[in-house]
ROSE-4610 file (N, C-alpha, C; in Angstrom, 1 decimal, always signed):
// ROSE-4610
residu = [M/M/M/I/I/I/Y/Y/Y/Q/Q/Q/M/M/M/A/A/A/G/G/G/A/A/A/R/R/R/W/W/W/P/P/P/M/M/M/T/T/T/A/A/A/H/H/H/K/K/K/L/L/L/E/E/E/S/S/S/V/V/V/S/S/S/Y/Y/Y/H/H/H/Y/Y/Y/I/I/I/G/G/G/V/V/V/S/S/S/P/P/P/D/D/D/A/A/A/L/L/L/E/E/E/G/G/G/A/A/A/A/A/A/S/S/S/F/F/F/L/L/L/E/E/E/K/K/K/R/R/R/P/P/P/P/P/P/E/E/E/F/F/F/A/A/A/M/M/M/D/D/D/P/P/P/A/A/A/K/K/K/D/D/D/M/M/M/P/P/P/P/P/P/E/E/E/Y/Y/Y/P/P/P/W/W/W/F/F/F/P/P/P/E/E/E/Q/Q/Q/P/P/P/F/F/F/P/P/P/K/K/K/N/N/N/V/V/V/Q/Q/Q/E/E/E]
num = [1/1/1/2/2/2/3/3/3/4/4/4/5/5/5/6/6/6/7/7/7/8/8/8/9/9/9/10/10/10/11/11/11/12/12/12/13/13/13/14/14/14/15/15/15/16/16/16/17/17/17/18/18/18/19/19/19/20/20/20/21/21/21/22/22/22/23/23/23/24/24/24/25/25/25/26/26/26/27/27/27/28/28/28/29/29/29/30/30/30/31/31/31/32/32/32/33/33/33/34/34/34/35/35/35/36/36/36/37/37/37/38/38/38/39/39/39/40/40/40/41/41/41/42/42/42/43/43/43/44/44/44/45/45/45/46/46/46/47/47/47/48/48/48/49/49/49/50/50/50/51/51/51/52/52/52/53/53/53/54/54/54/55/55/55/56/56/56/57/57/57/58/58/58/59/59/59/60/60/60/61/61/61/62/62/62/63/63/63/64/64/64/65/65/65/66/66/66/67/67/67/68/68/68/69/69/69/70/70/70/71/71/71/72/72/72]
x = [+112.3/+111.5/+110.4/+109.9/+108.9/+109.5/+110.7/+111.4/+111.7/+112.2/+112.6/+111.4/+110.3/+109.1/+108.2/+108.4/+107.5/+107.5/+108.6/+108.7/+108.5/+108.0/+107.8/+106.7/+106.8/+105.8/+104.5/+104.5/+103.3/+103.3/+102.2/+102.2/+102.3/+102.0/+102.1/+103.6/+104.5/+105.9/+106.3/+105.8/+106.0/+105.3/+104.1/+103.2/+103.9/+104.5/+105.1/+106.4/+107.1/+108.3/+108.0/+106.9/+106.5/+105.9/+105.2/+104.6/+105.7/+106.8/+107.9/+108.6/+108.7/+109.4/+108.6/+107.3/+106.4/+106.4/+106.4/+106.4/+107.7/+108.8/+110.1/+110.1/+109.7/+109.7/+108.6/+107.5/+106.4/+106.8/+107.7/+108.1/+109.4/+110.0/+111.3/+111.2/+112.4/+112.4/+112.0/+112.4/+112.1/+110.6/+109.8/+108.4/+107.8/+108.3/+107.8/+108.2/+109.4/+109.8/+109.0/+108.7/+107.9/+106.5/+105.9/+104.5/+104.6/+105.6/+105.7/+106.0/+106.9/+107.2/+106.1/+105.3/+104.1/+103.1/+102.8/+101.9/+102.3/+103.7/+104.2/+104.6/+104.3/+104.5/+105.9/+106.9/+108.3/+109.0/+110.1/+110.9/+111.3/+111.3/+111.7/+113.2/+113.6/+115.1/+115.3/+115.4/+115.5/+116.9/+116.9/+118.2/+118.7/+117.8/+118.2/+119.0/+119.9/+120.7/+120.2/+119.6/+119.1/+120.1/+121.4/+122.4/+122.8/+122.5/+122.9/+121.7/+120.6/+119.5/+118.5/+118.8/+117.9/+117.3/+116.1/+115.5/+116.4/+116.3/+117.1/+117.0/+116.0/+115.8/+116.6/+117.2/+117.9/+119.3/+119.9/+119.4/+118.4/+117.3/+116.2/+116.5/+117.3/+117.6/+119.1/+119.4/+120.8/+121.4/+122.6/+123.3/+123.4/+123.0/+123.1/+124.5/+125.0/+126.3/+126.2/+127.2/+127.3/+128.5/+128.3/+129.4/+130.4/+131.7/+132.7/+132.6/+132.3/+132.2/+130.8/+130.2/+128.8/+128.6/+129.7/+129.6/+129.5/+129.7/+129.7/+128.3]
y = [+105.3/+105.0/+106.0/+106.6/+107.7/+108.8/+109.3/+110.4/+110.0/+108.9/+108.5/+108.3/+107.8/+107.5/+108.7/+109.7/+110.9/+111.5/+111.3/+111.8/+110.8/+109.6/+108.5/+108.9/+108.5/+108.8/+108.1/+107.0/+106.2/+105.6/+105.8/+105.3/+103.8/+103.0/+101.6/+101.1/+102.0/+101.6/+101.5/+102.5/+102.4/+101.2/+101.0/+99.9/+98.6/+98.3/+97.1/+96.9/+97.9/+97.8/+97.6/+98.2/+98.0/+96.6/+96.1/+94.8/+93.7/+93.9/+92.9/+92.9/+94.1/+94.3/+93.6/+93.9/+93.3/+91.8/+91.3/+89.8/+89.2/+89.9/+89.4/+89.3/+90.4/+90.5/+89.5/+89.3/+88.5/+87.0/+86.6/+85.1/+84.9/+85.9/+85.8/+85.1/+84.5/+83.9/+84.8/+86.1/+87.1/+87.3/+87.2/+87.3/+86.2/+85.0/+83.8/+84.0/+84.4/+84.6/+85.6/+86.7/+87.8/+87.3/+86.6/+86.0/+85.0/+84.1/+83.1/+83.7/+84.7/+85.3/+86.0/+86.6/+87.3/+86.3/+85.2/+84.3/+83.6/+83.4/+82.7/+83.7/+85.0/+86.1/+86.1/+86.1/+86.2/+87.2/+87.6/+88.6/+87.9/+88.5/+87.9/+87.7/+86.8/+86.5/+86.6/+87.8/+87.9/+87.5/+86.8/+86.3/+87.1/+87.8/+88.5/+89.8/+90.2/+91.4/+92.4/+93.5/+94.5/+95.0/+95.0/+95.5/+94.5/+93.2/+92.2/+91.5/+91.3/+90.5/+91.4/+91.9/+92.7/+92.0/+92.4/+91.8/+91.7/+90.8/+90.7/+91.9/+92.7/+93.9/+95.1/+95.0/+96.1/+96.1/+97.2/+98.6/+98.9/+99.6/+99.8/+100.9/+101.8/+103.0/+103.1/+103.3/+103.4/+104.7/+104.6/+105.8/+106.9/+108.1/+109.2/+109.9/+110.2/+110.8/+112.2/+112.6/+114.0/+114.7/+115.8/+116.5/+117.0/+117.0/+117.5/+119.0/+119.6/+121.1/+121.4/+122.4/+122.8/+123.4/+123.9/+124.5/+123.5/+122.2/+121.2/+120.9]
z = [+137.2/+136.0/+135.7/+136.7/+136.5/+135.7/+136.2/+135.5/+134.1/+133.8/+132.4/+131.5/+132.1/+131.2/+131.1/+131.8/+131.7/+130.3/+129.6/+128.2/+127.1/+127.5/+126.6/+125.6/+124.4/+123.3/+123.5/+124.3/+124.5/+125.9/+126.6/+128.0/+128.2/+127.1/+127.2/+127.3/+126.9/+127.1/+128.6/+129.4/+130.8/+131.4/+130.9/+131.5/+131.2/+130.1/+129.8/+130.6/+130.8/+131.6/+133.1/+133.6/+134.9/+135.1/+134.2/+134.3/+134.3/+133.5/+133.5/+134.9/+135.4/+136.7/+137.8/+137.8/+138.9/+138.8/+137.6/+137.4/+138.0/+137.6/+138.1/+139.7/+140.3/+141.7/+142.3/+141.7/+142.2/+142.2/+141.3/+141.3/+141.9/+142.6/+143.2/+144.5/+145.0/+146.3/+147.4/+147.3/+148.3/+148.4/+147.3/+147.4/+148.2/+148.0/+148.7/+150.2/+150.5/+151.9/+152.6/+151.9/+152.5/+152.9/+152.0/+152.3/+153.4/+153.4/+154.4/+155.8/+155.8/+157.1/+157.7/+156.8/+157.3/+157.9/+157.2/+157.7/+158.9/+159.0/+160.2/+161.3/+161.1/+162.1/+162.6/+161.6/+162.0/+161.1/+161.5/+160.6/+159.3/+158.2/+156.9/+156.9/+156.1/+155.9/+154.4/+153.8/+152.4/+151.9/+150.8/+150.3/+149.1/+148.4/+147.2/+147.6/+146.7/+146.8/+145.8/+146.2/+145.3/+144.3/+144.7/+143.8/+142.7/+142.9/+142.0/+141.3/+142.0/+141.6/+140.9/+139.7/+139.0/+137.8/+137.3/+136.2/+135.0/+134.1/+132.9/+132.0/+132.1/+131.3/+131.8/+133.0/+133.6/+133.0/+132.7/+132.9/+131.8/+132.3/+131.4/+130.4/+130.7/+129.8/+129.5/+128.3/+127.9/+128.6/+129.0/+129.6/+128.5/+128.9/+128.0/+128.0/+126.8/+126.9/+127.4/+128.1/+128.7/+128.2/+127.5/+126.9/+127.9/+127.6/+128.5/+128.6/+127.5/+127.4/+127.1/+127.8/+127.6/+126.2/+125.7/+124.3/+123.2/+123.5/+122.4/+122.0]
């Protein structure tokens, strides 16, 4: 996200995207499990899969076309 947003026209674009992501993670079952396991002094048992359980806004950036020939 840092690399993609470095060229953004307005810093609030990155801020909004980051805020949505933090909110999604903060209300997730893994956030509750992390806090509970810390307070209970036990290893966490995270249920979410980082490859599948992404925020609804993901993918954040459209895939950019890459020319087959550099001359194009």
